SERO-4910 file (N, C-alpha, C, O; in steps of 0.05 Angstrom, whole numbers):
BEGIN
 pado doro    nc1    nc2    nc3   cac1   cac2   cac3    cc1    cc2    cc3    oc1    oc2    oc3
  Met    A     36   -156   -469     16   -152   -490    -12   -161   -480    -14   -182   -467
  Ser    A    -33   -145   -485    -58   -151   -476    -71   -175   -492    -62   -182   -513
  Ile    A    -92   -187   -480   -105   -209   -493   -117   -200   -520   -115   -215   -540
  Arg    A   -128   -176   -520   -141   -166   -545   -120   -163   -567   -124   -171   -590
  Ala    A    -97   -151   -560    -75   -148   -580    -65   -175   -590    -60   -179   -613
  Arg    A    -62   -193   -571    -51   -220   -577    -71   -235   -596    -62   -246   -616
  Met    A    -96   -235   -589   -116   -248   -606   -118   -235   -633   -122   -249   -654
  Thr    A   -117   -208   -634   -117   -195   -660    -93   -203   -677    -96   -207   -701
  Leu    A    -70   -205   -665    -46   -213   -680    -49   -241   -690    -42   -246   -714
  Trp    A    -58   -259   -673    -62   -286   -682    -82   -288   -705    -77   -302   -725
  Tyr    A   -103   -273   -702   -124   -273   -723   -113   -262   -749   -119   -273   -771
  Ala    A    -97   -241   -748    -85   -229   -772    -66   -249   -785    -66   -252   -810
  Val    A    -49   -262   -769    -30   -281   -780    -45   -304   -794    -37   -312   -817
  Val    A    -66   -315   -782    -80   -337   -793    -94   -328   -819    -94   -342   -839
  Leu    A   -106   -304   -819   -120   -294   -842   -101   -289   -865   -107   -296   -888
  Leu    A    -78   -277   -860    -58   -271   -880    -46   -297   -892    -42   -300   -916
  Ala    A    -42   -317   -874    -32   -343   -883    -52   -356   -901    -45   -369   -921
  Ser    A    -78   -354   -894    -99   -366   -911   -100   -352   -938   -103   -366   -959
  Ile    A    -99   -326   -939    -99   -311   -964    -75   -318   -981    -78   -322  -1006
  Leu    A    -52   -320   -968    -27   -327   -983    -30   -356   -994    -22   -360  -1017
  Leu    A    -41   -375   -978    -44   -402   -988    -63   -403  -1012    -57   -416  -1032
  Ile    A    -86   -388  -1010   -105   -388  -1032    -92   -376  -1057    -96   -385  -1079
  Thr    A    -77   -355  -1053    -63   -342  -1076    -44   -361  -1090    -43   -363  -1114
  Val    A    -28   -375  -1074     -8   -394  -1085    -22   -416  -1100    -13   -424  -1122
  Leu    A    -43   -427  -1087    -57   -449  -1101    -71   -440  -1126    -71   -455  -1146
  Ser    A    -81   -414  -1126    -93   -403  -1151    -73   -401  -1173    -78   -407  -1196
  Leu    A    -49   -390  -1165    -27   -387  -1185    -19   -414  -1196    -14   -416  -1220
  Gln    A    -17   -434  -1179    -10   -461  -1189    -31   -471  -1208    -24   -483  -1229
  Glu    A    -56   -467  -1201    -77   -477  -1218    -77   -463  -1245    -81   -475  -1266
  Phe    A    -73   -436  -1244    -72   -420  -1268    -48   -429  -1286    -50   -430  -1310
  His    A    -26   -434  -1273     -2   -443  -1288     -7   -470  -1302      2   -474  -1324
  Glu    A    -20   -488  -1288    -26   -514  -1300    -44   -511  -1325    -40   -524  -1345
  Arg    A    -65   -494  -1323    -84   -492  -1344    -74   -477  -1368    -81   -483  -1391
  His    A    -56   -457  -1363    -46   -440  -1384    -17   -445  -1391     -3   -428  -1402
  Arg    A     -7   -469  -1384     21   -475  -1390     27   -475  -1420     47   -464  -1429
  Ala    A      9   -487  -1435     14   -489  -1464     10   -462  -1478     25   -455  -1496
  Ser    A    -11   -448  -1470    -17   -422  -1485      1   -399  -1475      4   -380  -1490
  Arg    A     12   -402  -1451     28   -381  -1439     14   -354  -1441     25   -334  -1450
  Ser    A    -10   -354  -1430    -26   -330  -1431    -16   -309  -1410    -16   -314  -1386
  Val    A     -9   -285  -1421     -1   -264  -1403    -24   -250  -1390    -23   -241  -1367
  Arg    A    -46   -249  -1406    -71   -235  -1396    -82   -250  -1371    -92   -238  -1353
  Gly    A    -80   -276  -1371    -89   -291  -1348    -74   -285  -1323    -85   -282  -1301
  Met    A    -48   -282  -1326    -31   -275  -1303    -38   -247  -1292    -40   -243  -1268
  Glu    A    -43   -228  -1310    -51   -202  -1301    -78   -202  -1286    -82   -187  -1267
  Glu    A    -96   -220  -1295   -122   -222  -1281   -118   -232  -1252   -131   -222  -1234
  Ile    A    -99   -251  -1249    -95   -262  -1222    -83   -239  -1204    -91   -236  -1181
  Val    A    -64   -224  -1216    -52   -203  -1200    -73   -182  -1192    -73   -172  -1170
  Glu    A    -91   -175  -1211   -112   -156  -1205   -131   -166  -1183   -140   -151  -1166
  Ile    A   -136   -192  -1184   -154   -204  -1163   -141   -201  -1136   -154   -193  -1116
  Val    A   -115   -207  -1135   -101   -206  -1109   -101   -177  -1099   -105   -172  -1075
  Leu    A    -95   -158  -1117    -92   -130  -1109   -118   -117  -1102   -119   -102  -1082
  Trp    A   -139   -122  -1118   -164   -108  -1114   -185   -122  -1097   -206   -111  -1090
  Ile    A   -181   -148  -1093   -201   -163  -1077   -189   -174  -1051   -200   -170  -1029
  Ser    A   -166   -188  -1053   -155   -202  -1030   -145   -182  -1009   -151   -186   -985
  Ile    A   -130   -162  -1017   -118   -143   -998   -140   -127   -984   -139   -125   -959
  Pro    A   -159   -114   -998   -181   -101   -983   -196   -120   -965   -204   -112   -943
  Ala    A   -201   -144   -975   -215   -163   -958   -200   -169   -932   -211   -172   -911
  Ala    A   -173   -172   -935   -157   -177   -911   -158   -153   -891   -160   -157   -867
  Val    A   -156   -128   -902   -157   -105   -885   -184   -103   -871   -185    -98   -846
  Leu    A   -205   -107   -885   -232   -106   -873   -236   -128   -852   -247   -124   -830
  Ser    A   -225   -152   -858   -228   -175   -840   -213   -169   -814   -223   -175   -793
  Ile    A   -188   -158   -817   -172   -153   -793   -185   -131   -776   -187   -133   -752
  Gly    A   -194   -110   -789   -208    -88   -775   -233    -97   -761   -238    -90   -739
  Gly    A   -249   -113   -776   -273   -123   -764   -267   -142   -741   -282   -142   -721
  Gly    A   -247   -159   -744   -240   -177   -722   -230   -163   -697   -236   -171   -675
  Trp    A   -214   -141   -702   -205   -126   -679   -229   -113   -665   -230   -112   -640
  Trp    A   -249   -102   -680   -271    -89   -667   -288   -110   -652   -298   -104   -630
  Leu    A   -292   -134   -663   -307   -154   -649   -294   -163   -623   -307   -167   -603
  Met    A   -267   -166   -625   -252   -175   -601   -254   -153   -580   -257   -159   -556
  Arg    A   -251   -128   -589   -253   -106   -569   -280   -106   -555   -282   -102   -531
  Lys    A   -301   -110   -570   -328   -111   -559   -332   -135   -541   -345   -133   -520
  Ala    A   -321   -158   -550   -324   -182   -534   -308   -181   -507   -317   -192   -487
  Leu    A   -285   -168   -508   -268   -167   -484   -273   -142   -467   -260   -140   -446
  Ala    A   -291   -124   -475   -296   -100   -459   -305   -108   -430   -296    -95   -411
  Pro    A   -323   -128   -427   -331   -135   -399   -307   -145   -382   -306   -140   -358
  Leu    A   -288   -158   -395   -264   -167   -380   -248   -143   -371   -237   -143   -349
  Ala    A   -245   -122   -388   -231    -98   -380   -245    -84   -357   -232    -75   -338
  Ala    A   -272    -83   -358   -287    -71   -336   -284    -87   -310   -281    -75   -288
  Leu    A   -284   -113   -312   -280   -130   -288   -252   -126   -277   -249   -124   -252
  Thr    A   -232   -125   -293   -204   -120   -284   -202    -93   -269   -190    -92   -248
  Gln    A   -214    -72   -280   -214    -46   -268   -227    -47   -241   -217    -35   -222
  Ala    A   -251    -60   -239   -265    -62   -214   -249    -78   -193   -249    -72   -169
  Ala    A   -236   -100   -202   -221   -117   -184   -197   -103   -173   -188   -108   -150
  Glu    A   -185    -85   -189   -162    -70   -179   -168    -52   -156   -151    -45   -140
  Gly    A   -193    -44   -153   -201    -26   -132   -209    -40   -106   -215    -28    -86
  Ile    A   -208    -67   -106   -216    -83    -82   -191    -84    -63   -169    -90    -72
  Asn    A   -196    -78    -38   -176    -82    -17   -189    -93      8   -213   -100      7
  Glu    A   -174    -95     30   -185   -107     54   -208    -90     66   -223   -100     83
  Arg    A   -210    -65     58   -230    -47     70   -257    -48     55   -278    -40     67
  Asn    A   -257    -58     30   -282    -58     15   -288    -85      3   -299    -86    -19
  Leu    A   -281   -106     17   -286   -133      7   -316   -139      5   -324   -158     -9
  Ser    A   -332   -124     19   -361   -130     18   -374   -120     -8   -396   -128    -15
  Glu    A   -359   -103    -23   -370    -93    -48   -370   -115    -69   -351   -131    -71
  Gln    A   -391   -116    -86   -394   -137   -106   -382   -127   -133   -386   -103   -140
  Leu    A   -369   -144   -146   -359   -138   -173   -383   -139   -192   -401   -156   -189
  Pro    A   -384   -121   -212   -407   -120   -230   -409   -145   -248   -390   -154   -260
  Arg    A   -434   -156   -249   -438   -180   -266   -455   -173   -290   -472   -155   -290
  Thr    A   -450   -188   -312   -466   -184   -336   -492   -199   -335   -511   -192   -350
  Arg    A   -495   -219   -318   -519   -235   -315   -528   -249   -341   -551   -256   -344
  Asn    A   -509   -254   -359   -517   -269   -383   -508   -298   -382   -513   -313   -401
  Gly    A   -496   -307   -360   -490   -335   -357   -465   -345   -371   -461   -369   -372
  Asp    A   -450   -327   -383   -426   -337   -398   -403   -342   -379   -406   -340   -354
  Glu    A   -380   -349   -390   -357   -356   -373   -348   -332   -356   -341   -336   -333
  Leu    A   -348   -308   -368   -340   -285   -352   -359   -279   -330   -350   -271   -308
  Asp    A   -385   -283   -334   -404   -278   -313   -400   -298   -290   -402   -291   -267
  Arg    A   -394   -323   -297   -389   -344   -277   -363   -338   -261   -362   -342   -237
  Leu    A   -342   -328   -276   -318   -320   -262   -323   -298   -243   -311   -298   -221
  Thr    A   -339   -278   -250   -345   -256   -232   -360   -266   -207   -355   -256   -185
  Glu    A   -378   -285   -211   -392   -297   -188   -372   -311   -169   -375   -308   -145
  Val    A   -354   -326   -180   -333   -340   -163   -317   -319   -148   -312   -323   -124
  Leu    A   -308   -297   -162   -292   -277   -148   -308   -263   -125   -297   -257   -105
  Asn    A   -334   -259   -130   -351   -247   -109   -353   -265    -85   -352   -256    -62
  Arg    A   -356   -291    -90   -357   -310    -68   -330   -311    -53   -330   -312    -28
  Met    A   -308   -310    -68   -282   -310    -55   -278   -285    -38   -268   -287    -16
  Asn    A   -286   -261    -49   -285   -237    -33   -302   -239     -8   -294   -229     13
  Ala    A   -325   -251    -10   -342   -253     14   -329   -271     35   -330   -265     59
  Arg    A   -315   -293     27   -301   -309     46   -278   -294     59   -274   -296     83
  Leu    A   -263   -279     42   -241   -263     53   -251   -241     73   -239   -236     93
  Asn    A   -274   -229     66   -285   -209     83   -293   -221    110   -289   -209    131
  Asp    A   -304   -244    109   -312   -258    134   -287   -264    151   -288   -261    175
  Ser    A   -266   -273    137   -241   -279    152   -229   -254    165   -220   -255    188
  Phe    A   -228   -232    149   -217   -207    160   -234   -198    183   -223   -188    203
  Thr    A   -261   -200    181   -278   -191    203   -273   -208    228   -273   -197    250
  Arg    A   -270   -234    225   -264   -251    249   -237   -243    261   -235   -243    286
  Ile    A   -218   -237    245   -191   -230    256   -193   -203    271   -182   -200    293
  Arg    A   -208   -184    259   -211   -158    273   -226   -161    300   -218   -150    320
  Glu    A   -247   -177    299   -263   -181    323   -246   -195    345   -247   -188    368
  Phe    A   -230   -216    337   -213   -230    356   -193   -211    368   -189   -210    392
  Thr    A   -180   -195    351   -159   -177    360   -171   -156    380   -160   -150    401
  Leu    A   -195   -146    372   -208   -125    389   -216   -137    416   -210   -125    436
  His    A   -229   -161    415   -238   -173    441   -214   -182    458   -214   -179    482
  Ala    A   -193   -194    445   -170   -203    460   -155   -180    473   -148   -182    497
  Ser    A   -151   -158    458   -137   -136    469   -153   -123    492   -142   -113    512
  His    A   -180   -123    489   -197   -111    509   -195   -128    535   -194   -117    557
  Glu    A   -196   -155    532   -196   -172    555   -168   -172    570   -166   -178    594
  Leu    A   -147   -166    554   -120   -165    567   -116   -140    584    -99   -140    601
  Lys    A   -131   -119    579   -126    -94    592   -131    -97    623   -115    -86    639
  Thr    A   -152   -110    631   -158   -113    660   -137   -127    675   -127   -116    695
  Pro    A   -128   -152    667   -107   -165    683    -81   -149    682    -66   -150    702
  Leu    A    -75   -136    660    -50   -120    659    -51    -97    678    -31    -90    691
  Thr    A    -74    -84    680    -78    -62    698    -75    -71    727    -62    -57    743
  Ile    A    -86    -95    734    -85   -106    761    -55   -113    767    -45   -106    789
  Leu    A    -42   -126    749    -14   -134    754      4   -110    757     22   -109    774
  Ser    A      0    -90    741     16    -65    744     11    -52    770     30    -42    783
  Gly    A    -14    -50    778    -21    -38    804     -8    -53    827      2    -41    846
  Glu    A    -10    -79    827      1    -96    848     32    -93    849     44    -92    871
  Thr    A     44    -92    825     73    -89    825     82    -62    835    102    -60    849
  Glu    A     67    -40    829     74    -14    839     70    -13    869     86      0    883
  Met    A     49    -26    878     44    -27    907     67    -41    921     76    -33    942
  Met    A     77    -63    909     99    -78    921    124    -62    923    140    -63    942
  Leu    A    129    -46    901    153    -29    900    153     -7    920    174      5    927
  Arg    A    129      1    931    127     22    951    135     12    978    140     28    997
  Asp    A    137    -14    982    145    -25   1007    175    -20   1013    192    -29    999
  Glu    A    180     -4   1033    208      4   1040    225    -20   1049    249    -19   1046
  Ser    A    212    -41   1060    227    -64   1070    234    -84   1049    245   -105   1055
  Leu    A    227    -79   1024    232    -97   1002    263    -99    997    276    -79    994
  Pro    A    274   -123    996    302   -127    991    310   -115    964    293   -115    945
  Pro    A    335   -106    960    343    -93    935    340   -112    911    333   -103    889
  Ala    A    345   -138    915    343   -157    892    315   -159    883    309   -159    859
  Leu    A    296   -162    902    268   -163    895    258   -137    883    241   -137    865
  Arg    A    268   -114    893    260    -88    883    269    -85    853    254    -76    836
  Glu    A    293    -94    848    303    -93    820    287   -111    802    280   -104    779
  His    A    280   -135    812    264   -154    796    236   -142    792    225   -144    770
  Gly    A    224   -130    812    198   -118    810    197    -95    790    178    -92    775
  Ala    A    219    -78    790    220    -56    772    222    -66    743    209    -55    725
  Ser    A    237    -87    739    240    -98    712    213   -110    703    204   -107    680
  Gln    A    199   -123    722    173   -134    715    153   -112    709    137   -116    690
  Leu    A    154    -91    723    135    -68    719    141    -56    691    122    -49    677
  Glu    A    166    -54    683    172    -43    657    162    -61    635    151    -51    615
  Glu    A    164    -87    638    154   -105    618    123   -104    617    111   -107    595
  Leu    A    110   -101    640     81    -99    640     72    -74    626     53    -74    611
  Arg    A     86    -52    630     79    -27    616     84    -30    586     68    -20    570
  Arg    A    105    -44    579    110    -48    550     88    -65    538     79    -59    516
  Leu    A     79    -86    552     57   -102    542     31    -86    541     15    -90    523
  Ala    A     27    -68    560      3    -51    559      4    -33    535    -17    -27    523
  Arg    A     27    -23    527     29     -6    503     23    -22    478     10    -11    460
  Ile    A     32    -47    477     25    -64    455     -5    -68    453    -17    -67    431
  Val    A    -17    -74    476    -46    -79    476    -61    -53    468    -81    -55    453
  Asp    A    -52    -30    477    -65     -5    469    -63      0    439    -82      9    427
  Gly    A    -39     -7    428    -35     -4    399    -53    -22    383    -65    -15    363
  Leu    A    -55    -48    392    -72    -67    379   -101    -59    380   -115    -61    361
  Thr    A   -110    -49    403   -137    -40    406   -143    -17    387   -164    -16    375
  Leu    A   -125      3    386   -128     25    368   -131     17    339   -149     26    325
  Leu    A   -113     -1    330   -114    -10    302   -138    -27    296   -149    -25    274
  Ala    A   -146    -44    315   -169    -60    311   -194    -43    309   -212    -48    293
  Lys    A   -196    -23    326   -219     -5    324   -219     11    298   -239     16    285
  Ala    A   -195     19    290   -193     34    265   -201     17    241   -215     26    223
  Asp    A   -193     -9    241   -201    -27    219   -231    -31    219   -244    -33    198
  Ala    A   -243    -32    242   -272    -36    244   -288    -10    240   -313    -10    241
  Gly    A   -274     13    236   -288     38    232   -302     48    257   -322     63    256
  Leu    A   -290     41    281   -302     50    306   -290     75    317   -299     85    338
  Ile    A   -270     86    304   -257    111    314   -266    134    296   -262    134    272
  Leu    A   -277    153    309   -286    178    294   -267    200    301   -264    208    325
  Leu    A   -253    211    281   -234    232    285   -248    259    287   -267    265    272
  Ala    A   -239    275    305   -249    303    306   -239    318    282   -217    313    272
  Arg    A   -255    336    272   -247    352    249   -249    382    257   -271    393    260
  Ala    A   -226    393    260   -224    422    268   -198    432    258   -179    417    253
  Pro    A   -196    459    254   -170    471    245   -148    466    266   -152    471    290
  Val    A   -126    456    257   -104    450    275    -79    464    265    -71    461    242
  Arg    A    -65    480    282    -41    493    275    -18    472    275     -7    466    296
  Leu    A    -11    462    252      8    440    251     36    450    259     52    435    271
  Asp    A     43    475    253     69    485    261     73    486    291     95    482    301
  Glu    A     51    491    306     53    491    335     58    463    346     74    459    364
  Leu    A     45    443    334     49    416    342     78    407    335     91    394    351
  Val    A     89    415    312    116    408    305    136    420    325    155    407    333
  Arg    A    131    445    334    149    457    353    148    442    380    168    439    393
  Glu    A    124    433    388    122    417    413    137    391    410    152    383    429
  Ile    A    134    378    388    147    352    384    178    356    382    194    339    390
  Phe    A    186    379    370    215    385    369    226    386    398    248    375    403
  Ala    A    212    400    416    221    401    444    222    373    457    240    367    472
  Asp    A    201    357    451    201    330    462    223    313    452    235    298    466
  Ala    A    229    315    425    250    300    413    277    307    424    295    290    427
  Gln    A    281    332    432    307    340    444    311    326    471    333    318    478
  Ile    A    289    324    485    291    310    511    296    280    507    313    268    521
  Leu    A    282    267    488    286    239    483    314    233    472    325    212    478
  Ala    A    326    252    457    351    247    444    374    254    462    397    247    456
  Gln    A    370    268    484    392    278    500    408    255    512    433    257    514
  Ala    A    396    233    520    410    211    532    429    198    513    449    186    522
  Cys    A    424    199    487    441    186    467    460    205    454    475    198    436
  Gly    A    460    231    462    477    250    450    470    257    421    487    264    406
  Ile    A    444    254    415    435    259    388    426    288    385    412    299    401
  Gln    A    436    300    364    429    329    358    403    331    343    401    318    322
  Val    A    384    347    352    359    350    339    357    379    328    361    398    343
  Glu    A    350    382    303    349    408    291    322    412    277    312    394    264
  Leu    A    311    436    279    286    444    266    294    462    243    299    486    246
  Ala    A    295    450    219    306    465    196    286    486    186    294    507    177
  Ala    A    261    479    187    240    497    177    214    491    190    208    467    195
  Cys    A    198    512    196    172    507    208    153    530    200    149    549    215
  Glu    A    142    527    176    125    548    165     97    546    179     87    525    185
  Glu    A     85    569    182     59    570    195     38    560    176     36    570    154
  Met    A     22    540    184      1    529    167    -19    513    184    -13    504    206
  Thr    A    -42    511    173    -65    499    187    -76    476    171    -80    478    147
  Val    A    -81    453    185    -94    430    171   -120    425    187   -124    433    209
  Ser    A   -137    410    173   -163    403    185   -160    373    195   -155    355    179
  Gly    A   -164    370    222   -161    342    231   -164    341    261   -174    359    274
  Asp    A   -154    319    272   -155    312    300   -128    319    313   -108    306    307
  Ala    A   -128    339    330   -103    349    342    -89    326    358    -65    323    357
  His    A   -105    311    373    -93    289    390    -80    269    372    -57    261    377
  Arg    A    -93    260    350    -81    240    333    -57    251    317    -38    236    312
  Leu    A    -58    276    309    -36    288    295    -11    290    313     11    285    305
  Arg    A    -16    296    338      7    297    357     18    269    361     42    265    363
  Gln    A      0    249    362      9    221    365     26    213    341     46    199    344
  Leu    A     18    222    316     33    217    293     61    228    294     81    214    289
  Leu    A     63    253    302     89    267    303    106    254    325    131    251    321
  Leu    A     94    247    347    110    235    369    120    208    361    143    201    367
  Asn    A    104    191    348    113    165    338    137    168    319    156    153    321
  Leu    A    135    187    300    157    190    281    182    201    295    205    192    288
  Ala    A    179    219    314    203    229    327    215    208    345    240    206    347
  Asp    A    198    192    358    209    170    375    224    150    359    245    139    367
  Asn    A    214    143    335    228    125    317    255    136    308    275    122    307
  Ala    A    255    162    302    280    175    293    301    175    314    325    174    308
  Val    A    293    175    340    312    173    362    321    145    366    345    139    368
  Lys    A    302    126    367    309     98    373    326     86    351    346     72    357
  Tyr    A    319     91    326    334     79    304    355     99    293    354    107    270
  Asn    A    372    106    311    393    125    305    419    116    317    419     96    332
  Arg    A    441    128    311    467    121    322    474    141    343    464    163    343
  Thr    A    491    133    362    500    151    383    515    175    370    531    172    352
  Gln    A    510    198    381    521    223    370    511    229    341    524    243    326
  Gly    A    489    218    334    477    223    308    461    248    308    464    266    325
  Ser    A    444    251    288    428    276    285    400    269    274    395    249    261
  Ile    A    382    287    280    355    287    270    348    314    260    353    334    274
  Thr    A    335    316    237    326    341    225    296    340    220    286    321    207
  Leu    A    282    360    230    253    362    225    249    387    208    262    408    211
  Ser    A    229    385    189    222    408    174    193    407    166    182    385    161
  Leu    A    179    429    166    152    432    158    150    454    138    155    477    144
  Arg    A    142    447    114    140    466     92    114    462     77    102    441     77
  Arg    A    107    483     63     83    482     46     92    471     19    112    479      8
  Ser    A     77    452      9     82    439    -17     56    438    -33     41    419    -31
  Gly    A     51    460    -48     26    461    -62      3    464    -43      2    481    -26
  Pro    A    -17    446    -47    -41    447    -29    -38    430     -4    -58    424      9
  Ala    A    -13    422      2     -8    404     25     14    414     43     31    430     35
  Ala    A     13    405     68     34    410     87     53    386     86     44    363     88
  Glu    A     78    391     82     97    369     80    116    369    104    131    388    109
  Leu    A    114    347    119    131    343    143    153    323    136    147    302    126
  Val    A    178    330    140    200    313    134    218    309    159    226    329    171
  Ile    A    223    284    166    240    278    188    262    259    178    257    238    168
  Thr    A    287    268    182    311    251    174    327    244    199    328    260    218
  Asn    A    339    221    197    357    213    219    381    198    208    379    185    187
  Thr    A    403    198    223    428    187    213    431    159    226    452    153    238
  Gly    A    412    142    223    413    116    234    426     95    216    438    103    195
  Pro    A    425     70    222    437     50    205    423     46    179    433     33    161
  Gly    A    399     58    176    384     56    151    368     31    148    369     13    166
  Ile    A    354     29    127    336      6    122    344     -6     95    345      9     75
  Pro    A    348    -32     93    355    -45     67    333    -41     48    309    -41     56
  Pro    A    339    -37     22    318    -32      2    296    -53      1    272    -46     -3
  Glu    A    303    -78      6    283    -99      4    264    -99     28    243   -112     27
  Val    A    271    -85     48    255    -83     73    236    -59     73    215    -59     87
  Val    A    244    -38     58    228    -13     59    198    -17     54    182     -5     68
  Pro    A    190    -34     34    161    -37     29    146    -49     52    121    -48     53
  Arg    A    160    -61     72    146    -75     94    146    -59    120    136    -69    140
  Val    A    158    -35    121    161    -21    146    135    -13    159    134     -9    183
  Phe    A    114    -11    143     88     -3    155     71    -28    163     49    -25    173
  Asp    A     81    -52    158     67    -76    167     67    -78    197     86    -70    210
  Arg    A     46    -89    207     43    -91    237     62   -112    248     65   -134    237
  Phe    A     75   -105    269     94   -122    283    120   -127    268    137   -143    276
  Phe    A    123   -114    245    147   -118    229    170   -101    242    167    -77    247
  Arg    A    192   -114    246    216   -101    255    239   -112    240    242   -136    236
  Gly    A    257    -94    231    280   -103    215    299   -120    232    297   -121    257
  Asp    A    317   -133    218    337   -149    232    353   -134    253    359   -144    275
  Gly    A    360   -109    246    375    -93    266    359    -87    291    371    -86    313
  Ala    A    333    -82    288    316    -76    311    313   -100    328    312    -99    353
  Arg    A    310   -124    315    306   -148    331    332   -157    345    331   -166    368
  Ala    A    354   -153    332    379   -161    344    389   -142    364    402   -150    384
  Gly    A    383   -116    361    392    -96    380    374    -94    404    353   -107    406
  Asp    A    383    -77    424    368    -73    448    349    -50    445    352    -30    460
  Met    A    331    -51    427    313    -29    421    285    -35    430    274    -57    425
  Glu    A    273    -16    444    245    -20    453    227    -17    429    234     -6    408
  Gly    A    203    -27    432    183    -25    410    172    -52    403    184    -73    409
  Cys    A    150    -51    389    137    -76    381    129    -77    352    117    -96    343
  Gly    A    136    -55    337    130    -56    308    103    -46    302     92    -52    280
  Leu    A     90    -30    320     63    -19    314     63     11    309     44     22    298
  Gly    A     85     24    316     86     54    314     82     64    286     67     83    283
  Leu    A     96     52    266     92     62    239     65     54    228     54     69    211
  Ser    A     54     31    236     27     24    227      7     44    237    -11     51    222
  Ile    A      9     53    262     -8     73    273     -5     99    258    -24    113    252
  Ala    A     20    106    252     26    131    239     13    131    210      2    150    201
  Gln    A     15    108    196      3    106    170    -27    109    171    -39    121    153
  Trp    A    -39     97    192    -68     99    194    -77    128    200    -97    137    189
  Ile    A    -62    142    217    -69    170    223    -66    187    198    -84    204    193
  Val    A    -45    183    182    -42    199    158    -64    193    137    -75    211    125
  Ser    A    -70    167    134    -91    159    115   -118    170    124   -134    178    107
  Ala    A   -124    170    150   -149    180    161   -152    210    156   -174    221    156
  His    A   -129    224    152   -130    252    146   -126    258    116   -119    280    108
  Asn    A   -131    237    100   -129    239     71   -101    248     61    -98    262     41
  Gly    A    -81    238     75    -54    244     68    -38    220     59    -49    198     57
  Ile    A    -12    223     54      5    201     46     30    202     63     39    224     71
  Ile    A     42    179     67     67    178     82     85    157     68     76    137     58
  Lys    A    110    163     67    130    146     54    157    147     68    163    167     82
  Ile    A    173    127     64    199    125     77    220    119     55    216    101     38
  Glu    A    241    134     55    264    129     37    289    126     55    291    140     75
  Ser    A    307    109     47    330    103     64    355     97     48    354     83     28
  Glu    A    377    109     57    403    102     46    418     88     68    425    102     88
  Pro    A    423     62     67    436     48     88    462     61     97    478     68     80
  Leu    A    465     63    123    489     75    136    491    105    131    512    117    137
  Lys    A    470    118    120    471    147    115    447    160    127    448    169    150
  Leu    A    424    162    112    401    176    121    376    160    117    374    145     97
  Thr    A    357    163    135    330    153    131    311    176    133    312    192    152
  Thr    A    294    179    113    276    202    112    247    193    111    239    176     94
  Val    A    231    203    129    202    199    131    189    224    121    194    246    132
  Thr    A    171    222    101    157    245     91    127    240     93    117    220     84
  Ala    A    113    259    107     84    258    109     72    283     98     81    305    104
  Arg    A     52    279     80     38    301     67      9    301     75     -4    281     72
  Leu    A      0    324     86    -28    327     95    -40    351     81    -28    372     79
  Pro    A    -65    348     72    -78    370     58    -83    394     77    -91    390    100
  Leu    A    -78    417     66    -82    442     82   -111    448     85   -128    440     69
  Asp    A   -118    462    107   -145    470    112   -151    493     94   -138    514     95
  Thr    A   -171    491     76   -177    511     57   -200    530     66   -206    550     53
  Glu    A   -212    524     88   -234    541     98   -225    565    112   -241    581    122
***
C-alpha cells in the first residue's frame, strides 16, 4: 500500500471515529436533558443532524484530505520515478529538487551527494581497470614471445618443452582475460565507438555455425542450424561476430559429451531473434540472474576443467546493449539451456 493510501486511510479512520464519538456524546446529552419529557421530536432532530450534516462533512473532509495528501506527496512520487532511472551509467545526473528547503528537498540533496560519491568510486574503478589491463599487456607480450622463442629450440629437453607449452597456454589465457577487461573498461568509459552499417546477420550466423562445428567436433557434440532467415541489422560486423562466437563457444564448453547445440535465426516482429540451445548440465534458477556478472562462473564451471574467466557473457551483453537489443538466458537443469538475443532490424 502506498504512503498516500495509507495516510488517507488513517485520516478517514480518525475522522469517522471523531464523528462517531461526537454523535454518541450528543445522544447521551440529549437523553439526559429529555429523559423526563421523552421527546420524540428531539431524537428526530439528532438523527437529521447526523444524516444531513455529519455524513456530508465526513465525505467532504475525506475527499479534501485525499486531495491535499496527493498534492503534498506528488514531489515524492516524482523523486521516486527519477531515482528509478539512476544506474551506474548516469550517476552524474542530478535528481530534481524543489528548492523550497523542506524535508523532501533535503533528502534529494543527500541522494545527489551520495550519487556523486558513487560516480566517483565507479570512475576510479574503471580508470584502475583500464590502466592496469593496459600495463599488463606489455609484460605478457614479452613473456609470451620469450616462451615461444624457447620452444623453438630443438635441443630443449621434453620435460622443459612440456612445461614451456603449459606456461605459454596460461600466458595466452591471461592475455585473453586482460583483453576482455580492457574491452569492458573502455566500454564503461564510453571510449569504444561502434561502426554503424548494414550487416547481413544470416551470413554471420552461417559462419559461426561452421566454426561451432569445428569447436564441437572434439567433444562429439552435434551442431544443427534449425533456421537462418535472411535479414539485415544495423551495427558493427566485427562486434556482432564476436557476440555470436562467444555464445557458440559457451554452448560448446558448457555442454555434455555427445550432446547437441541448435542455432536458429528468425524474424520476430521488428527484430532479429537469435536462439542458441545446448544440452549441458544447465544453470540453477538461483544462479541465472548472475550469469552476466563479470568473472562469475557457476559451481560446475569452477569445479570442472573448463577454460574461461567469466567475461564472455558480460562482453556479449555489452555488445547486444550497444546495438539496442536484449539478451536473456533460460535454463532447465540437466535438460536445455537457451540463450536468446534480439536485435532491431535495419529499416533503411
